C-alpha positions, 0 to 999 in steps of 0.5 A: 213500164210504170215504177212501183212505190213501196212505203217503209215505216220505222222509228228514228233516233228520237223514237219518232215514227217515220215513213220513207217511200222507195221507188223502183221498176219492180216491187222486189227492187223497192223492198231491197232498197228498204232493206238496205235502208234498214241495215244502215239505221242505227242500232240502239244499245238497251241497258241491262235493267229490269222494267221496274229499275227503268221506271225508277230511273225515269222517276229520278231523272224527271223528279226535278221537273215534275211536281211532288204529287206527280212523283208520288203518283208515279212511285205509287203506280210503280210499287202497286202495278209495275214492280210486282208483275212486269217489273221483273221483265228485262228491258230488252224483253219488253215486246208488244205481247208482253205489255198487252198481257200486262194491260189485260191483267190490270183490267182483269184485276178490276182497275178503272180504265183511266188507271190502266191508261195512267199505268201504261203511260208511265211504263211507255215513257220510262221504256222509251227513255231507255229504249228509243227503238221500241214500238208498242201499239197497245189496245187500252180499255175503253173509257167508261162514259158517265151518264149526265142527268139533267136537273129536274 
């Protein structure tokens, strides 16, 4: 009888995605081994704060290593696009559907895809700094390709 291999994906303590393979005589046994591994993984304490507070904390922590222009840009993104909508959501309630809806709302407001990408990058960096266990897989809008014209 052949062994069955079952792959299990998870995030480690640093937030990095890991895949572990479990081998057993049956699929049920392999899945049970994965569940045992899941129970032994550390649980992260998520601070009781809003997303906006989280982003402000991220900006404050990074202010010593980022340029003043970057800090100004991050502050502007937080005030313009985060604090008014998703900013009031508690950090513990940030899930993929919540963030995907926020990205969709930004697109519907008419923001350029690059701006949406910048907003999402700031949000993701801030949220993962305070919640290492979060796993977001968000679909961002497509970049608008510029048409290049040859000189005549």
